[in-house]
C-alpha positions in Angstrom: -19.1 -17.6 4.1 -18.6 -18.4 7.9 -21.4 -18.2 10.5 -20.6 -14.9 12.3 -23.1 -16.0 15.0 -21.0 -18.9 15.9 -17.5 -17.4 15.3 -18.3 -13.9 16.7 -16.1 -12.2 14.3 -16.7 -8.6 13.1 -14.9 -6.1 11.0 -13.6 -2.7 12.4 -12.9 0.0 9.8 -11.5 3.2 10.9 -12.1 5.9 8.3 -10.9 9.5 7.8 -11.6 11.5 4.5 -11.9 8.5 2.3 -15.0 9.1 0.5 -13.5 8.2 -2.9 -13.1 4.6 -1.8 -15.2 4.2 1.3 -18.5 3.0 -0.4 -16.7 0.2 -2.4 -14.7 -1.1 0.5 -17.7 -1.4 2.8 -19.8 -3.0 0.0 -17.2 -5.5 -0.6 -16.4 -6.2 3.1 -20.0 -7.0 3.8 -19.7 -9.8 1.0 -17.3 -11.5 3.4 -18.4 -10.5 6.9 -21.9 -9.3 7.6 -21.1 -7.6 10.9 -19.1 -4.2 10.0 -18.4 -1.6 12.6 -17.0 1.6 10.8 -15.4 4.3 12.9 -16.0 7.8 11.5 -12.8 9.6 12.7 -14.1 13.2 12.3 -14.4 13.0 8.5 -14.9 16.2 6.8 -15.9 15.0 3.3 -19.0 13.2 2.3 -18.2 10.0 4.4 -20.8 10.5 6.8 -23.5 10.6 4.0 -22.0 7.4 2.4 -22.2 5.6 5.7 -25.7 6.8 6.4 -26.8 5.3 3.1 -26.1 1.7 4.2 -28.8 2.2 7.1 -28.8 -0.7 9.4 -26.5 -2.9 7.3 -23.4 -1.5 9.3 -22.7 -0.2 12.7 -21.3 3.5 12.7 -19.3 5.0 15.7 -19.1 8.6 15.4 -17.5 11.1 17.7 -17.4 14.2 15.6 -13.7 15.2 15.9 -10.7 13.7 14.2 -8.7 12.0 17.1 -6.4 9.7 15.0 -6.3 6.2 13.9 -5.3 4.7 17.3 -8.4 6.3 19.1 -10.6 5.2 16.1 -9.4 1.6 16.7 -9.9 1.8 20.5 -13.6 3.0 20.0 -14.3 0.3 17.4 -12.8 -2.5 19.7 -14.9 -1.2 22.7 -18.0 -1.3 20.5 -17.2 -4.8 19.3 -16.7 -6.1 22.7 -19.8 -4.2 23.9 -21.7 -6.2 21.2 -20.5 -9.5 22.2 -17.8 -10.2 19.5 -14.7 -12.3 20.3 -12.5 -11.2 17.3 -12.2 -8.2 15.2 -10.7 -7.9 11.6 -9.2 -4.4 11.1 -9.2 -3.2 7.5 -8.5 0.3 6.1 -11.0 2.2 4.1 -8.5 3.8 1.4 -8.8 0.7 -0.9 -5.4 -0.7 -0.3 -6.7 -3.9 1.3 -8.8 -6.5 -0.4 -11.7 -7.6 1.5 -11.5 -10.9 -0.4 -8.6 -12.0 1.8 -10.9 -11.9 5.0 -11.4 -15.7 4.5 -7.5 -16.1 4.9 -7.7 -14.5 8.3 -10.6 -16.9 9.3 -8.7 -19.9 8.1 -5.5 -18.9 10.1 -7.6 -18.4 13.2 -9.2 -21.8 12.8 -5.6 -23.3 12.8 -4.3 -20.8 15.6 -7.1 -20.1 18.1 -6.6 -16.9 20.1 -3.6 -15.8 18.0 -3.2 -12.3 16.7 -3.2 -12.7 12.8 -1.1 -10.2 10.9 -1.4 -9.5 7.4 1.8 -9.5 5.5 2.2 -7.4 2.4 4.5 -7.8 -0.5 6.7 -4.8 0.1 7.9 -5.0 -3.6 4.5 -4.5 -4.9 4.1 -2.1 -7.9 3.5 1.5 -6.8 4.5 0.8 -3.2 5.7 4.0 -1.7 9.5 4.0 -0.8 8.7 5.7 2.6 6.5 2.6 3.4 9.2 0.0 2.8 11.7 2.1 4.7 9.4 2.6 7.7 8.5 -1.0 7.7 12.0 -2.2 7.8 12.7 0.3 10.5 9.6 -0.9 12.6 10.6 -4.6 12.0 14.0 -4.1 13.4 12.9 -2.3 16.6 10.0 -4.7 17.0 12.5 -7.7 17.1 14.7 -5.8 19.7 11.7 -5.0 22.0 9.9 -8.5 21.7 12.4 -11.1 20.3 9.8 -12.0 17.7 10.3 -11.8 14.1 7.5 -10.3 11.8 7.7 -9.7 8.1 5.2 -6.6 8.3 4.7 -4.8 11.5 3.2 -1.7 9.7 0.2 -3.3 8.2 -3.4 -2.3 9.4 -4.9 -5.6 8.1 -5.2 -7.9 11.0 -7.4 -10.1 13.2 -7.4 -9.3 16.9 -8.8 -11.6 19.7 -10.5 -9.0 21.7 -10.1 -10.5 25.0 -6.4 -10.1 24.8 -6.6 -6.3 24.4 -7.1 -5.7 28.1 -8.4 -2.2 28.9 -7.3 -0.6 25.6 -5.2 2.2 27.2 -2.8 3.2 24.5 0.3 5.3 24.9 -0.5 7.1 21.5 -3.8 7.9 19.8 -2.3 8.0 16.3 -1.5 5.2 13.6 1.5 4.1 15.6 -0.9 2.7 18.1 -0.9 -0.4 15.8 2.7 -1.1 16.4 2.0 -0.6 20.2 -0.7 -3.3 19.9 1.7 -5.7 18.5 4.3 -5.2 21.1 1.9 -5.5 23.9 0.4 -8.6 22.5 3.9 -10.2 22.1 4.8 -9.3 25.9 1.6 -10.9 26.9 2.4 -14.1 25.2 -0.1 -13.9 22.4 0.9 -15.9 19.3 1.5 -13.6 16.3 0.9 -15.3 13.0 1.7 -13.7 9.7 -0.4 -14.4 6.6 0.4 -13.2 3.0 -2.2 -10.7 1.9 -2.8 -8.7 -1.3 -2.3 -4.9 -1.2 -3.1 -2.2 -3.8 -1.5 1.3 -4.0 -2.7 3.7 -6.5 -0.4 6.0 -8.5 1.0 8.7 -6.4 -1.1 11.3 -8.0 -4.2 9.4 -7.2 -3.3 8.4 -3.5 -4.9 9.8 -0.5 -2.4 9.8 2.4 -2.6 11.0 5.8 1.1 10.2 6.7 3.2 13.2 7.5 6.8 12.0 7.3 8.5 14.2 9.8 6.0 14.4 12.6 4.8 10.8 12.3 8.4 9.5 12.0 9.3 11.5 15.0 6.4 10.0 16.9 7.3 6.6 15.9 10.9 7.1 17.1 9.8 8.5 20.5 7.4 5.5 21.0 10.2 3.0 20.0 12.4 4.7 22.4 9.9 4.4 25.4 8.9 0.8 24.2 12.6 -0.3 24.4 12.8 1.1 28.0 9.6 -0.8 28.8 10.8 -4.0 27.2 13.9 -4.1 29.6 11.9 -3.4 32.8 8.9 -5.4 31.9 8.1 -6.8 28.5 11.0 -9.2 28.0 10.9 -10.4 31.6 7.3 -11.0 31.6 7.5 -12.9 28.3 10.5 -14.9 29.7 8.4 -15.9 32.8 5.4 -16.7 30.9 7.5 -19.1 28.5 9.2 -20.8 31.5 5.8 -21.4 33.2 4.5 -22.9 29.9 7.4 -25.2 29.6 7.1 -26.2 33.3 
């Protein structure tokens, strides 16, 4: 267990209608990080009651209406910065991520201070949804075009963010594709992106709770990628090139 008072690391956990797994994920996360911020993104199930049962052991951000994962992350990051944390580990509440991997992020941060540590899943994992594999390959391709950086998994939500590098937290999108936007923006600003291998669990299809809407979500990702490609040409890649030249000089 690391000393959170020294390292100033917290966990930010957005949640939306995952009451079947929420309690277990929070309990296990608290074993590896005592500072947990859970963002209730307008849950309509029993999630609010579950979170209330933890009392002062966790911090809950609640704004009443479902606004999307990107918005939830933004509110979680703002709360973390307000409380004086320097880093935030994001983890999903649906049980696919293992809190036991939190020390891996801490270890990677010790080796790469101020980097954005990106969890990398085994996309050949048993029960891995085929749409996830396709979406990740699609995202990885466009990420390389937009940033010039290779990453094995640009779709994972299990990451460690250096909060000071998130600037003013104005996202182009409020939905889950905001996580891609965060990666692209970090690469453009010269933040090191360090992938680490993580474990992942996907239940059988009939047991899985998914908020992914294939047509609309894929459409939003495509629109975002188109806009990011434009920004990459006029801003992102030139900025990255200038920073690298200054660093070498």
